[in-house]
MARLUMVO-332727 format. One record per residue (C-alpha): residue number from 0; residue in one letter; x, y, z. Coordinates in steps of 0.25 Angstrom, whole numbers. Each point is the difference from the previous one (the first is absolute). Layout:
BEGIN
> NUM/A/X/Y/Z
...
% end
This chain:
BEGIN
> 0/X/0/0/0
> 1/X/5/14/-3
> 2/X/6/8/11
> 3/X/-5/15/2
> 4/X/5/10/8
> 5/X/-10/6/11
> 6/X/4/14/-6
> 7/X/-6/-4/-14
> 8/X/-14/-5/6
> 9/X/-11/10/-2
> 10/X/-13/3/7
> 11/X/-7/-7/-11
> 12/X/8/-12/2
> 13/X/-4/0/14
> 14/X/-14/1/-4
> 15/X/-2/13/7
> 16/X/-8/11/-6
> 17/X/1/15/2
> 18/X/-12/0/9
> 19/X/6/-11/9
> 20/X/13/8/0
> 21/X/-7/12/6
> 22/X/-7/-9/10
> 23/X/13/-6/5
> 24/X/7/13/1
> 25/X/-11/6/8
> 26/X/0/-13/9
> 27/X/15/2/3
> 28/X/-1/16/2
> 29/X/-9/-4/13
> 30/X/11/-8/5
> 31/X/5/10/11
> 32/X/-14/4/4
> 33/X/-4/-15/2
> 34/X/13/-2/7
> 35/X/-3/11/10
> 36/X/-15/-5/3
> 37/X/6/-13/3
> 38/X/-13/-8/-1
> 39/X/1/-15/-4
> 40/X/-6/2/-14
> 41/X/10/12/-2
> 42/X/12/-8/5
> 43/X/-4/-11/-9
> 44/X/0/9/-12
> 45/X/13/6/4
> 46/X/7/-14/2
> 47/X/-6/-4/-14
> 48/X/7/12/-6
> 49/X/13/-3/7
> 50/X/-1/-15/-4
> 51/X/-2/4/-15
> 52/X/13/9/1
> 53/X/8/-11/6
> 54/X/-6/-10/-11
> 55/X/4/9/-11
> 56/X/14/2/4
> 57/X/6/-3/14
> 58/X/12/10/-3
> 59/X/-9/11/-5
> 60/X/-12/-1/10
> 61/X/3/12/9
> 62/X/1/9/-13
> 63/X/-13/-6/-6
> 64/X/-7/2/13
> 65/X/5/15/0
> 66/X/-3/2/-14
> 67/X/-14/-6/-1
> 68/X/-5/6/14
> 69/X/5/14/-2
> 70/X/-1/1/-15
> 71/X/15/2/-2
> 72/X/7/-2/-14
> 73/X/13/-7/-2
> 74/X/8/14/0
> 75/X/-5/3/14
> 76/X/4/-14/5
> 77/X/13/-1/-8
> 78/X/9/7/11
> 79/X/-9/-1/13
> 80/X/5/4/13
> 81/X/-5/-11/8
> 82/X/0/-12/-9
> 83/X/13/4/-7
> 84/X/2/-1/-15
> 85/X/-10/-9/-8
> 86/X/7/-13/-5
> 87/X/-6/0/-14
> 88/X/-3/9/-12
> 89/X/-12/8/-3
> 90/X/-6/-10/-10
> 91/X/2/-12/9
> 92/X/-6/7/12
> 93/X/-13/4/-8
> 94/X/0/-15/-5
> 95/X/0/-5/14
> 96/X/-10/11/5
> 97/X/-10/-6/-11
> 98/X/3/-14/6
> 99/X/-3/5/13
> 100/X/-14/5/-4
> 101/X/-2/-14/-7
> 102/X/3/-7/13
> 103/X/-9/10/8
> 104/X/-11/-3/-10
> 105/X/1/-15/2
> 106/X/0/2/15
> 107/X/-11/10/0
> 108/X/-8/-10/-8
> 109/X/2/-12/8
> 110/X/-4/8/12
> 111/X/-13/4/-6
> 112/X/-2/-14/-4
> 113/X/1/3/-15
> 114/X/6/-13/-6
> 115/X/5/6/-13
> 116/X/9/11/5
> 117/X/-9/11/-5
> 118/X/-15/2/-2
> 119/X/2/-4/-14
> 120/X/6/-11/-9
> 121/X/13/3/-6
> 122/X/14/-6/-4
> 123/X/9/0/11
> 124/X/16/-2/0
> 125/X/6/-6/13
> 126/X/14/5/1
> 127/X/11/-7/8
> 128/X/12/8/3
> 129/X/15/-5/2
> 130/X/13/6/3
> 131/X/2/5/-14
> 132/X/-11/9/0
> 133/X/-8/-8/-10
> 134/X/-13/-6/1
> 135/X/-7/-12/-7
> 136/X/-14/3/-6
> 137/X/-11/-11/1
> 138/X/-13/3/-6
> 139/X/-12/-3/8
> 140/X/-15/2/-4
> 141/X/-8/4/12
> 142/X/-14/-5/1
% end
């Protein structure tokens, strides 16, 4: 099977529409507010966001979390004072951020009991990463 880099996988490859992108981003923007509230449902949502960041890239998880919850671009994170210099380039970072949203969508869909990964049927690609920053794309049809 052909190997593909995470950086080359598009929103469309993940089966994520523009509307779903907006919903996922809004969900992440509420992270700090939910963390402050501290009720069990909000903490579950925060944990889900943190797990999706680690699942997409253990090394980039803190950068991804800061980017998606504070709506920060690569340029603002590249030389971050608290996290240090980001270990990947811009294109790779945005590829892992798309992967983060795909992981979050999957986790959120499972939480809601939606078996397909979204409310609609689409072709989804499962990405498995390895040390060389490449992934293997497997085509699955959700029902």
